[in-house]
C-alpha positions in Angstrom: 114.3 96.1 92.2 116.7 95.2 89.5 113.9 93.6 87.5 111.9 96.8 87.6 114.8 99.0 86.3 115.8 96.7 83.4 112.7 97.1 81.3 112.7 100.8 82.1 116.3 101.2 80.9 115.4 99.2 77.8 112.3 101.4 77.1 114.5 104.5 77.7 117.0 103.3 75.1 114.3 102.5 72.6 112.8 105.9 73.1 116.2 107.6 72.6 116.9 105.6 69.4 113.4 106.6 68.1 114.1 110.3 68.8 117.5 110.2 67.1 116.0 108.4 64.1 113.2 111.0 63.9 115.7 113.8 64.2 117.8 112.4 61.3 114.6 112.1 59.2 113.6 115.7 59.9 117.1 116.9 59.0 117.1 114.9 55.7 113.7 116.4 54.8 114.9 119.9 55.6 118.0 119.4 53.4 115.8 118.0 50.6 113.7 121.2 50.5 116.8 123.5 50.4 118.4 123.7 47.0 122.2 123.6 46.7 122.3 126.4 44.0 120.0 129.0 42.5 118.3 128.2 39.2 120.4 129.1 36.1 119.8 130.0 32.5 118.7 126.9 30.5 117.3 125.1 33.6 113.7 124.3 34.2 112.3 126.7 36.8 111.3 125.0 40.0 107.5 125.1 40.4 106.1 126.9 43.4 102.7 128.0 44.8 102.5 131.0 47.0 99.7 133.2 48.4 98.7 136.6 47.1 97.7 139.4 49.5 94.1 138.4 49.1 95.0 134.8 50.1 94.7 133.3 46.6 97.2 130.6 45.7 99.3 131.5 42.6 101.3 128.7 41.0 104.2 129.3 38.7 103.4 126.5 36.2 99.8 127.8 35.8 101.1 131.3 34.9 103.7 130.1 32.4 100.9 128.3 30.5 99.6 131.8 29.7 103.0 133.3 28.6 106.4 134.3 30.0 106.9 135.1 33.7 109.2 137.7 35.2 110.1 136.6 38.7 111.3 139.3 41.0 112.6 138.2 44.4 112.5 141.1 46.7 114.2 141.5 50.1 110.8 141.4 51.7 110.7 142.3 55.3 114.2 142.4 57.0 112.8 144.5 59.8 111.9 147.4 57.6 110.5 148.2 54.1 113.5 148.2 51.7 113.7 151.5 49.8 115.6 149.9 46.9 112.8 147.3 46.5 110.3 150.1 46.5 112.2 151.9 43.8 112.6 148.7 41.7 108.9 147.7 41.9 108.0 151.3 41.0 110.2 151.0 37.9 108.5 147.8 36.9 105.0 149.2 37.5 105.8 152.3 35.4 106.8 149.9 32.5 103.7 147.6 33.0 102.4 148.3 29.5 105.6 146.8 28.0 105.2 143.6 30.0 101.5 143.5 29.0 102.4 143.8 25.3 104.7 140.8 25.6 101.9 138.9 27.5 104.3 138.6 30.5 103.2 138.2 34.1 105.4 139.9 36.7 105.6 137.9 39.9 107.1 139.6 43.0 108.0 137.4 45.9 108.1 139.1 49.4 110.0 136.8 51.9 110.2 137.0 55.6 109.4 135.4 59.0 105.8 134.1 58.9 104.6 136.3 61.8 102.8 139.4 60.3 104.4 138.9 56.9 101.1 139.5 55.0 100.6 142.7 57.0 104.1 143.9 56.1 103.5 143.0 52.5 100.3 144.9 52.4 102.2 147.9 54.0 104.8 147.5 51.2 102.0 147.5 48.5 100.2 150.5 50.1 100.0 153.4 47.6 101.1 151.2 44.7 98.5 150.3 42.1 99.6 146.9 40.8 98.5 146.2 37.2 96.4 143.2 36.4 99.4 141.2 35.2 101.4 141.8 38.4 101.3 139.6 41.5 102.8 140.3 44.9 103.2 136.9 46.8 104.4 136.3 50.3 107.0 133.7 51.2 106.5 132.9 54.9 109.5 131.4 56.7 111.6 131.4 53.4 110.2 128.2 52.0 110.4 129.5 48.4 113.6 131.4 49.1 115.3 128.2 50.3 113.9 126.1 47.5 115.5 128.6 45.1 118.8 128.8 47.2 118.4 132.6 47.5 118.4 132.9 51.3 120.7 135.7 52.4 121.3 134.3 55.9 122.8 137.3 57.7 121.5 139.7 60.4 118.7 141.9 59.0 118.7 140.1 55.7 116.2 137.8 54.0 116.8 136.9 50.3 119.2 138.0 47.6 117.4 140.4 45.3 117.0 138.4 42.1 115.3 138.4 38.7 114.5 135.5 36.5 112.7 135.4 33.1 110.9 132.1 32.7 109.4 131.1 29.3 106.1 129.3 28.6 108.2 126.1 28.5 109.2 126.7 32.1 112.9 127.3 31.1 114.9 130.1 32.5 116.2 132.4 29.8 117.6 135.2 32.1 118.8 135.2 35.6 120.4 137.9 37.7 121.2 137.5 41.4 122.6 140.4 43.4 124.6 139.6 46.5 124.2 143.2 47.8 121.4 145.6 48.1 122.1 147.4 44.8 122.8 145.8 41.4 119.2 145.2 40.7 117.7 144.7 37.3 115.7 147.5 35.6 112.5 147.0 33.8 114.1 148.1 30.5 116.9 145.5 30.9 114.3 142.8 31.6 112.0 143.8 28.8 114.8 143.1 26.3 115.0 139.5 27.7 111.3 138.7 27.5 110.5 136.8 24.3 
């Protein structure tokens, strides 16, 4: 009887050690994908690829080859459609010709839990005609938001509303991160920063 239990105990210990090792590896990977601080002026923008509402992949580095990019990080879907995000996007859309003159692309990131996120983003976009140089991209389960260290990890929150201007050299020339619902950038403010 003792002989039967010894190998079983040994196998059990090996299995436990393997699980602990796998757990540490998964934790290390998760920490690697979450940035310690948001991007700042003068830094290279971290590249990303996110899906548009029509399931096309849009990559930051591909857009910056064509000119400057204005990156707007919205609150996305915190359980409702944010009225301040709606107002901000409307302001940028009304000023679309100014961004087009500067050959700038406006990329809006809509973060939230993956379940139904595209449906919520389509609901957010309903009634808005996005110009050709505007992109609304979804960020399921906050992968981009974590990579940019913009996760607003509080009840009914998603991401800190943020704006970055990224040049064709992929360097950030303007950054503004709001730690509250207000304090957002206006299109006029951002247009002055786009070179």
